[in-house]
N, C-alpha and C positions, 0 to 999 in steps of 0.2 A: 471472478476470474481470478485477483490480483491476491487477493487472499487462500485460496486453493493452491496457486503459482509458491505463497510464500510457505506453505503449511509442507507442500512438499519438498521443497529445498530444505526445509527444517528437517524433514524425516530424514532426508537424503544424508544429510551431513551428521545424524543420529547415528543411522545406519553404520558410515563409514569410523564416526568415533569408536562402534560398538567393535568392529570389524580388526580398526588396529589395536585395539585395547584387547583383543584376542588375542593376536598375533605377538602383540608383545609378551601375555602371558604365559603361552605356551613356550616362547623363544626363553623367558625365563625359568619354567619346571623344565625343560630340556635341557637347559645349560646346567642345572643342580646335578639334575641327573648326569650330564656331562661329565662333571667333577669326578665323578668312579672313573672315567675312563682317563684322564688326568693321572690320578694315583696308578692307573694301572699300566701307564706309561711312564712315568716318574720310578715305580716300585721295577719295574722291568731295564729301565735303563740306568741307575745310581749303580749298580754293579760294575755295568763298563771302564770307572776309571778305578774300580778299588779290586780287580783281580790279581795283580802282583801284590798288591800287598798283600792281600788276603793270603795270596800264597805263603808269602816271610811271615806272615804274624803267625800263623798254623802250619808251617812247615810242611805245604801240601806236595804234591807232585803233580803230573799233568792230567791224572785220571782224577785226582780229588779234587784241582783245580775247578776242571771240566762239572763235577758232580757241586763243588760251591756254587757255580754260576746258575748250572741246571736244576739246581732241585726244588726251587722257588716254582719250577714249572710242572712238577709233580703235584704239587701242593694246589697251581690252577687249575690241571685237568678235575683233580676231584672238588676243589672249590665250584668249578663251573656246571659239574655231574649236578651237585647239589641245590645248586642256587633255585633252576628250573622249576624242580617239583615241590621246594620248598616256599618260593614265590607262588605258586599255584595255591598253596594250601595256607599262607598266611599273610598274602600280600608281597606286593613287589615293595613299598615301599620300609616295613620291618626287618627286610634284609637285609635294605641300604643301609638302615642304622647300623646294624649287626657288621655290616663291610667295613664301615668306617671307622670303629673302633678295633676291628682285627686290623687294619692298616695301621694305626695309631701304635698298637703292641708289638706288632713287627718290627715298625720304622725303627723304637726304642730301644726290641731286644737283638734287633742284628747290631746294635751301635755298640749295645754292651757285651755284647759275647767274647768269650775267650779261649773256645777251641771251636774247630770246626764242626762238630757235635750240635754244639749249642748253636752255634750259627746256622745251621743246616735247619734247624729246628725254627728257630724263627723266620727263615728265609722262607720254610714249608706254610706257616701260619699267613705270612705276607702272601703265599703263594693261593691260600684261600679267597681270599681279599680279593685279589688280583680276577682270579677264574670267576668270581660272583658278580664282578663289574662287568667285566667279561660277557657277560647273560642280561643282568639286570637292567646296565643303562639302555642298551640297543632295543630291549622288550619295551621299557618302559616309554624310552621316544617316540618309538613306533605305535605306539597303543594311544598316545595324547597328541599327536600329529593329524593336521588335517591334510588329504591326498596329497593335495597340490604342493603343500610343502616337507613331506617327510621327506624326501632326499635330502632335501638342502639340511634339515635337523636331524635326520640319521647320521649325517656326515659331522655334526658335530661331536661324537661318539669320537671318529678318528681325529680330527681335529685336536680333542682335548689329549689323547694317546699322544701325539705327535708333540703339541706342545710338553705334556710332563715329559715327554725323552729331552724333549730340549733343555725346557730346567733343569733335571738331572744333567747331563751334558757339562749345563755352563755352570751351574753349581759345583762338580766335582773339579770342573777347570778352575776356576775361581779359587775355592778352597787348596787345590793342588797347587796352586800359582803362590797362593798366601804361603802355604808352609813350606814350599819348597818342594814338593812329592807329596803322594798319598800316604809314605808310609811314615810322613815326618812329624812332627808334633805341632798342632797347629795353635791352640791356647788351654789352660788349664790343664798342661803336659799331658794333654790326649790326640792322639794320632788323628793325624786330618781326614783319613777313610771312615772312622769311626762318624764324624760330625757331616760327613756327605749321605750316612742313611736318616741321621737325626734332621737334618733339613726337612724329611717327609712330614715332617710332624704337624706341619703348617697346614700343609694341605687336607689333612687327614679329618682336622679338626673343622676347616672350613666346610668339609661335604659333610659333617656329623649335624653341623649347626644348619646347614641349607635344606638337608631332607628334611628336619623338621619342620619347615615352614612349605614343602608343597603337598598337595593332595594323592593319595594313591589313584593307581591307574582306572579310569571308568569300566574299561573295558574286563578287567580284572572285576569288579564289584557287583558287574551284571552276572560274571559267571557264578557269582556268590549270590545270587538274587539279591543282591541291594541296590534294584533299579532306580529308589526315590533320588540315592546320593549318587551315583554312576548321572542320573541326566542331569542335576545339580552343575555336575563338572564338565559333561557335556556343554552344557547351555554359556561356560565359560569359556571352552576352549574353539567352540565349535554354534557360535551365536546364529539361533534362530530353526538350528534342526536336531537338538537336543533329540527330540521322539522318535524321528524318525532312526537315528543314530543308535538308540536304545534297541529298536527294533530289528535293526540290524543287526547286530549283534548278538540280541535274541535267537535270532534264526539260524546265524555263524555257529553256533555251539553246540545245535542239533538236539534240542532235548532237554529236558531240566538235569542232567548227569553233569557233575563237577569235574573238571580236566583232569586225567590221572596218563602216568606213564605207560599205561593200555590202550590208549587211543594211536601212542606210536605205531601201532601195527594195524593191516588191516583189518580189517570184520571178518571173524573166522577163520584168521591164519596165522601162522607163527610166522609171518614175511614182516619185514618194517616199510612203511611208505616209500614210494622212491625219489619223493621229493626228500625227506630226508638223509638219502645215499649222496643227492648233489648237494645237500649242504654242508654234510661231511667233507664231500673232495672240494669243496671251495675252501673249506677251512683248512686239509691239507695243504693244498697248491700254495696258500697265503705262503704257509711255512716252508715249503720244500724250494723255493726260488732262493731262501737264503738269507732274507730281508734283514734277519735276527743275529747273524752274525756279524755284519755292520755295527746294528747298536748295541750289544752285550760285549761282542769283542773287539770294536773299531779301533781302540787304542792299541791292541797287542796285535793285529789283522797289521796296522799300518807301522809298529816297530818292526814286524817281521818282515816288512816292505823296504827298511831301511830308513824310515823317519824317527826322531827319539819320543820321547814321552811327551815332553811338552808341545811340539808338534803335532802327534797323534791325537793331542786331548783337544786341542784346539779343530783338526782336522774333524771328529766326532761333532763341534759344535755346528761347523760348517753342513755337515749332512743332515742336523737336525733342523738348520734351518730351511735347506733346502725341502725338506720335508716339509715342513710348515707351510711354506708356499706353494707347494705341488697339491698341498689338502686344500688351500682356498680355491685354487682352480677347479678341483673336484667339485666343493660347495656349489658354484659359480654354472657349473654342465651338466650337475648329475640329473636335475629336473627338466632341463633343455635336450640334452644329445642320448639320456638314456643312460641303463645300466652296462647293459650290454655290450653296446660302443666304446666304452671307455675302460672295460675289462678286456677287451680284444686289443685293444690299442696297448693295453700298457703290459699284455703277454708279449706282443712282437717289441716290442722297444724292451723289456726285459732281457728278453731272449740276446737280442742285438747286441746292449751293453754286458753282460754277464759272457757274452762270449769273445767278447773283445777283451775284458779282463783275463780269461783264464788262459788267451793266447801274448797277452803281454807278462802276467806271472809262469807261463809256460816257456818263454824264450829271453827270460831274463838271468842274468848271472850271479855268482854268488861272490860275498866277499869274503876275509881271511877267516870271520869269524863262522861262516858257514851261513848267514843271511844273506837273504836275496839282494839284490843291489840293481838297484835302477838307472838306468840314466836321467839325467834333468829332463830330458825330454819325455822318455817312458812314465818316469814318474807322474809328471804334469797329466801325460795321456790317461794312466791310471785312475788320476783322482777325478778327472773329468770323467772316464765311466762310471766310476762308480759313484758319483752323485747323478750322473746319467740313468744310472739306475734305481737309485732313489727317487728322481722325478718320475718315471713310467709307474712307479710301483705307489707313489704317493697320492697320484690321479688317477689310480685303478685300484689295485688289489688292495690297497690300504684302506681306502674308504669306501668302495663299492660293497668288498665283502662283509662290512658292517649290515651296509643299508641291506643288502640283499637278506642276511641272516634273521635281520628285525622285521621285515616284511614278506618274505614269503613263505611265512609257513601259515596255515589258518588259527582263525580265535583259540581253537580247542587245544591243538597242542602245542604251540606258540611255545610256551615257557618250557617246555620239557622236550621239545626238540631244538632249539637255539640251546639246551644245556649240553645235550649230545654232540651237534656239530661245534660248539666252544671245547667241550671236552678234548673232541678230537684233535682241533687245532693247538691245542696247548700240548697233550703228548707227538704232535708233528714237530713242534716248537722244542719239546724236549730234547727226542731224537736228533736233531740236526743240531740245536748246541750242547748236547753232552758230547756228540761226536766231533764236532770243529777240532778242539784241539789236536785229535787223536788222527784225524783227518790232516792236517798243517804237519804232523811227527811224520808219517806216511807218507803220503801224496803231496804233500805242497799245497801251495796257494790254487796251483793251476788244477790238479785235481781234484780237489773241492767247490771250487768252482766252474768247472766242467761239470760238478753233478747238478749243482744249481739249475746253469743253461740248460740242461736236458729237461728238468721239470717246467721251466719256461716254456721249452717247446712243446711241450705236451700240454701245458695247460691252454694252449691258442685251439688247438682240435675240441679241449673238454669245453670250452666258453663256443665254442662257432654249434656245436652238437647236443648240450645239456642247458641252457644259460637260456632261459625266457624273460622278454623284457615285461616289468614292473612299473615302468613308468605310469604315475597319474590314477593307478588303480586304488579302491578302498580294501581297507585288511579285508575286509567282508566278501571280497570279489576274489581273495585269494584260493 
């Protein structure tokens, strides 16, 4: 009796160790994939502190400056659209390797550019990498994560994005402070803004090395008929249920036909599956609330509100910290509260804070130079509302959209559907980013933020009507 009891205890301890090992392994490979998200965030945010310097370096007007900033997003749309089908054909891992190399080339090239055309070329190239990462990281993480942990692990993508943004803001701030401004010389007789781009070489190389040590997605391997390889990986990440996992994936693929773009359409019809339209709408609303105006034009935004360059760059750092803290809150809540409630709270909170910013900027006076002149009280109130907006976005639409896009589509269409949704997101991002300088010069900050507030308001009704809860469901149940 004692021997049997001891054997049971030993077996139980072994099973616990296997589960812990499995969780740590999944966390490791998910974290490596999420470095793509870090690069996505860094590459998106590094432009923030360089906008004025780029205008001076390339003698650009408002429209040209807007395109210098927004050009990367066109590359993002193309990269996202290509990454899904390519990863369905060649695998998630090989395309991630290519993506890491693209990031490194773009970072180096952006820093050595001597004209707008040259700079835009390298930013477009970087956009291909960002767009690909925006598809590959959430797809890969969703495909390797156990259902009970998938929400938290998928949120690693957004955490990595905001950490990348923060790292870009912080490095921009430090470099500009050391040099005395983004246009000033830092070292080796090279302007500070060029060093801001070159910092990205470090995470690019880390991503490249890390991807070499992670396995291919087991769900992709099943789709390719490589069930033995898939079973071995499932055994490592889902101890004891690897055979059931392989069989479930097989059933969800509906036969032996490999996934393709044609699967996005309803059989025998020219209509796209409704779930894909929901994914596209999620992506578009995430951008139309204007979050990336804060991250791409933060320095210019706060200078337009009366703060100097140094203060504006420091405010960017504060926004980055706020975003990170909010994302940690989302990680803690996503698998407990669920996806839909967080989105709903986020939409309501963003609408209130954006409406408040619209009022603040709309009622502010102007100084002799024609810039907004906020009183000390209103300036503080604006900072609080801006950071509150970031909080509500960071605990909801920032991470949850990526969680849903990674899990809401079935195994057959995931790669292609995620590519379409992410591509729509980048096009929406481009429109918002390109139009902000124009709106700033025509209807001012109040007009721009009024439009973003309206989008946040509409998103409330979208969430209520069209978003279904996916908490705790296996991917094969989608």
